N, C-alpha and C positions, 0 to 999 in steps of 0.2 A: 504494500499499500504506500506508494510514493506520495510525498507531500504532507504526510501526517507526521506532526512533531510528537516527541515523547513528552508526555505530561508529568511533571514532577510534583510531588505532594510532600510537603514538610510534615513530619510526623514525630511526636515525642511521646514518651511513656511516663505516666505519673509515677514518681518514686514513692516509696513507703513514707507516709507521714508528711508529704510535700503539700504546701498550701496551693490553692487554685491560682492565686496571684503569681507565685513563683513559677508555676508551670506555664502560665500565659506569657510571662516575661521571657522564659526560655523558648517558647514557640515563636514569639515575635522576633527574637534575635536570630533564630534558625531560618525564618522566612527571609530576613534581611540579608544574611550571609549567603544564602542560595540565590539571591537576586530573582525571586519568583515574581515580585511586584514589577520589577523592571521589565521582565519578559512579557508579562501581561500587558503592560502599557505599550511596549514595542509592537505587539501583535494586535492591538486594538484598532489600528487603522493602517492603511497601506500607503507607503511612500514610493514614488517612482525612484529609480536608480539615481537620476540626476538630482532630484530633490533631496534624497538621502545624502548624497555627496555634499551638497550646499549646507545642509544642516551640520553635517560632520565638520566641515571646514569652518562654519560659524562658531561652533563649540570650541574648536582648537584656538581660534583667534581670541575668543573670550577667555580662555584659560591663560593664553599668553599675555594678554593685557593685565589680568589679575596677578600673574607671577611678577611682572615688571613693576606693578604698583606695590606689591609686597616688598620687593627688593629695594625700592626707594625709601620705604619707611624705616 
């Protein structure tokens, strides 16, 4: 089945005596480290290749400007 991506699911197991708040914190951290949210946002709409390239270049320029600003301070 070409074209179908692999769906990743973050999963944690509750440890003995662990509070729900701690488990939720661990879950959020795991979702963040696996970049699941970034992938969902990236696939939520289609960018043409040229448009994707322009966005990538704009982000690189923004990072460069930020780096220069930081070095001046």
